[in-house]
C-alpha positions in Angstrom: 82.2 55.6 38.2 83.0 56.0 34.5 80.2 55.9 31.9 80.3 53.0 29.4 81.2 55.4 26.6 84.2 56.7 28.5 85.2 53.2 29.3 85.2 52.3 25.6 87.2 55.4 24.7 89.8 54.6 27.4 90.2 51.0 26.0 90.5 52.1 22.4 93.1 54.8 23.1 95.0 53.1 26.0 97.9 52.3 23.7 97.8 55.4 21.5 100.5 58.0 22.4 99.2 61.5 23.2 102.2 63.8 22.7 105.8 63.3 23.6 108.3 61.0 21.8 108.4 57.3 21.6 110.7 56.9 24.5 108.4 58.9 26.7 105.5 56.7 25.7 107.4 53.5 26.4 108.5 54.8 29.8 104.8 55.3 30.6 104.2 51.6 30.1 106.6 50.7 33.0 104.7 48.7 35.6 102.1 47.5 33.1 102.1 43.8 32.1 102.3 42.4 28.6 98.9 40.8 29.2 97.3 44.2 29.7 98.9 45.4 26.5 97.7 42.3 24.6 94.2 42.8 26.0 94.1 46.4 25.1 95.4 45.6 21.6 92.7 43.0 21.1 90.0 45.3 22.3 91.2 48.1 20.0 91.3 45.7 17.0 87.8 44.5 17.7 86.6 48.1 18.0 88.1 49.0 14.7 86.5 46.0 13.0 83.1 47.0 14.3 83.7 50.6 13.3 85.1 50.1 9.8 83.7 46.7 8.9 85.5 44.3 6.6 89.1 45.4 5.9 89.6 46.9 9.3 90.8 50.3 10.3 91.4 53.1 7.8 93.1 56.5 7.8 94.4 57.6 11.2 92.8 54.6 12.9 94.9 52.3 10.6 98.1 54.2 11.5 97.3 53.8 15.2 96.5 50.1 14.8 99.7 49.5 12.9 101.7 51.2 15.7 99.9 49.1 18.3 100.6 45.9 16.4 104.3 46.8 16.3 104.2 47.6 20.0 102.8 44.2 20.8 105.5 42.5 18.7 108.2 44.5 20.5 107.0 44.0 24.1 106.2 40.3 23.5 109.5 39.6 21.8 110.8 37.1 24.3 107.7 34.8 24.3 109.5 32.1 22.3 112.1 31.9 25.0 109.3 30.6 27.2 107.5 28.5 24.6 109.9 27.7 21.8 108.8 26.7 18.3 110.6 23.4 18.7 109.1 21.8 21.7 110.9 19.3 23.8 108.4 16.6 22.9 109.3 17.0 19.2 112.9 16.0 19.8 114.2 12.7 18.7 115.4 11.8 22.2 112.1 12.5 23.9 110.2 10.5 21.3 112.5 7.6 21.6 112.3 7.6 25.4 108.5 7.7 25.4 107.6 5.3 22.6 106.5 7.8 20.1 106.2 5.0 17.5 103.5 3.2 19.5 101.7 6.5 20.1 101.8 7.4 16.4 100.7 3.9 15.4 97.7 4.1 17.7 96.7 7.5 16.3 96.9 6.2 12.7 94.7 3.2 13.7 92.2 5.5 15.3 92.1 7.7 12.1 91.5 4.7 9.9 88.7 3.4 12.2 87.1 6.8 12.1 87.1 6.8 8.3 85.4 3.3 8.4 82.8 4.6 10.9 82.0 7.6 8.6 81.5 5.2 5.6 79.1 3.1 7.6 77.1 6.2 8.6 76.9 7.4 5.0 75.8 3.9 3.9 73.1 3.8 6.5 71.8 7.3 5.6 71.7 6.3 1.9 70.1 3.0 2.8 67.3 4.7 4.6 66.8 7.9 2.5 63.2 8.8 2.1 61.9 6.5 4.7 61.2 9.4 7.1 58.6 11.7 5.7 60.4 14.9 6.8 63.6 13.7 5.1 61.6 12.8 2.0 60.1 16.2 1.8 63.6 17.8 2.2 65.1 15.6 -0.6 66.0 17.9 -3.5 65.5 15.1 -6.1 62.8 12.7 -5.0 64.1 10.2 -7.5 66.7 9.3 -4.9 63.8 8.2 -2.7 62.3 6.1 -5.4 65.7 4.5 -6.2 66.2 3.8 -2.5 62.8 2.1 -2.3 63.1 0.2 -5.5 66.7 -0.9 -5.0 66.3 -3.0 -1.9 63.5 -4.8 -0.1 62.3 -3.8 3.3 63.6 -7.1 4.7 67.0 -6.7 3.2 67.1 -3.1 4.4 66.4 -4.1 7.9 69.0 -6.8 7.8 71.7 -4.5 6.5 70.7 -1.8 9.1 71.3 -4.4 11.8 74.6 -5.3 10.3 75.7 -1.7 10.1 74.6 -1.1 13.7 76.7 -4.1 14.9 79.8 -3.1 12.8 79.5 0.5 14.1 79.2 -0.6 17.7 82.4 -2.7 17.3 84.2 0.2 15.7 83.1 2.5 18.5 84.5 0.0 21.1 87.8 -0.2 19.3 88.0 3.6 19.0 87.2 4.0 22.7 90.0 1.6 23.6 92.5 3.5 21.4 91.4 6.8 23.0 92.2 5.4 26.4 95.5 4.0 25.2 96.5 7.3 23.6 95.3 9.4 26.5 97.4 7.4 29.0 100.4 6.8 26.8 103.8 8.0 28.2 104.3 10.3 25.2 100.9 11.9 25.7 101.4 12.4 29.4 104.9 13.8 28.8 103.6 16.1 26.1 100.8 17.3 28.4 103.2 18.0 31.2 105.6 20.0 29.0 102.8 21.9 27.4 101.5 22.8 30.9 105.0 24.0 31.9 105.2 26.1 28.7 101.8 27.6 29.3 102.7 28.5 32.9 106.0 30.1 31.8 104.2 32.2 29.2 101.5 33.2 31.7 104.2 34.3 34.2 106.0 36.2 31.5 102.8 38.0 30.4 101.8 38.9 33.9 105.2 40.2 35.1 105.2 44.1 35.4 107.4 45.6 32.6 110.6 47.3 33.7 112.2 50.4 32.2 115.2 48.5 30.9 113.1 46.1 28.9 111.3 49.0 27.2 114.4 50.6 25.9 115.9 50.4 22.4 117.4 46.9 22.2 118.8 47.3 18.7 116.4 44.8 17.3 114.5 44.9 14.0 111.3 45.0 16.1 112.3 48.2 17.7 113.2 49.8 14.4 109.8 48.8 13.0 108.2 50.3 16.1 110.0 53.6 15.5 108.9 53.6 11.8 105.2 52.9 12.8 105.4 55.7 15.4 106.9 58.1 12.9 104.1 57.3 10.3 101.6 57.9 13.1 103.0 61.4 13.4 105.3 60.9 16.4 109.0 61.4 16.9 111.7 59.3 18.4 115.2 59.9 19.7 116.2 56.9 17.5 115.4 58.9 14.3 118.4 61.0 13.3 117.8 63.8 10.8 120.4 64.3 8.1 
């Protein structure tokens, strides 16, 4: 069984090449999954933050981290094929077929009611400021307490408190009904189903063992950036041609 220190060392150097050229290193990743690479990258980033503090890695650690970041971008390059930036539920056709207008209207109504509820809460707090001894002691300017006491009678304060409680209860009921409406709306159900499909597609993509062909130079900018980062890190690549 490995000691904890050796485990840490393994995790922080798992994606750092140790000799050979870039192509050799990429071939060594065959059979790994993108998720394993993402996890190792996250662990390495966290380790460097703890080691170097604010600003992250420095010196050779920074060069290694820059290389790993470019590696992640390269191996994860097809993620948008599985979860595109423009989602199906953002299309005009899907929105029209699933009453997006009604969904959007309900969300706007809920937001407005939420603002009204917050106003009532602020009014009630202001109305009762200083009535609790702990709150009075914590009040930076006790004149607020005196103003609160002098500005309204106890009877009127109690009356307004009851009114606020009633208004707040009515608002809560309306918000709850809108929550149910939004949660069960065709657009919400469709969006939830599509998001679940996207998440499953990305999960499968990230957990599929990498093949040698996928790890070769694909002529993309991401691969060129990976080569540059590897070279700065002190490595060599067959893609770099000396002139």
